[in-house]
N, C-alpha and C positions, 0 to 999 in steps of 0.2 A: 504494500498500498504506500510505503515511504517515496520509492522509486517513481510509482505511478505519481504522489502528489510532488512530488521534487519536477517532474517532465512537465505538471501543468503548471505550477508556476512561473518556471521557465522561460514558455510557451508564452502565456499573458502578460509575464514582463518584457518579450520579446516584442508583439502587439500593443502593448501601449506604446513601447518607447519609438515604435514606428522604424522600426528597424529592421535592415537590408536583407533581404532571404537567405538565409545561410547558406544552398548549394547554389545560387547563383552570385559570380561576384560581381560589384557593378563595373570593375573594369573592363569583365569579359563583355557586360552590356556595351559601353563607350566605345569599344574595341570595336564590337558591330559594325555601330554605328559612324562609324569613323570609315572603315572602309567600302560604305557607300558612294559612289562617284556622285560631286556637287557638294559633297560634306565638307566642308573648311575646317569647322569646329562645331565643339559641343561643352560654350560655357558654364551650363548648369545642367545637373542628371541629378534626379531623385526617386530612387527605388524602394519601394516597402512593398510590407503583407499590411492588410486590412484584418484579415485574419489569416490562420494558416491556411498555404496554396492559392489565396488571391491575392494575386499582386501588381501594384500600381506602380506606374513609371507616371513620369512628367520628366520633360526637357525642350529646352531651349535647342535647336541648332540650327548650328549659319549653315547657309546656304552661298556657292559663290555664284557671281556677279551672273556671269552666262550661262547657267546651271537653271532649268527650269523646275521651279520649289515646288511642284504639283507632283512631278514624276518623280523626287527626288526625296518628298514626302513620304510616297507612295513605297516607295523601296527601303525607306529606313523604317515602316511597318512591315516588310516584308522578312526584312533583316532582325529585328524583334520579333516575330514570331518564331522566328526558327533559333534564334539566341532560348529567349524567356520561355515559349511555349503558351497558354493560354493566360493573358496579366492585361487589362487594362493601361492605354496608352496614350498620352495627352504631352502630341509633340508641337510646339511650336516653333516655325519657320522667322528665321534672320537673314535679312542681308549679311555676306561677310562683310567684314570690314578690310578685309584685304586682299588688292587689288591680283586678279592672276594672270594676269598678260604682264 
């Protein structure tokens, strides 16, 4: 019983603290976003669990001046699905301040 109680308390604390999922490193998610053609930066990224197994992501993604924002956003969503599986994602595009040319 004690082991089960400790596990329950640990899980509850992680959820209340809005901690990142243990099995999904934030660095891995950020790298997947960076691999999308047209992405020049990820200045903000938050990944947490509302309840165990229900993941939420918010990110600001910088998109190059010559890239089509809608295409890049769709490719980011595909990359997130491949990396994270089922999650709720809100991705906000921003034009990159860096000149690509």
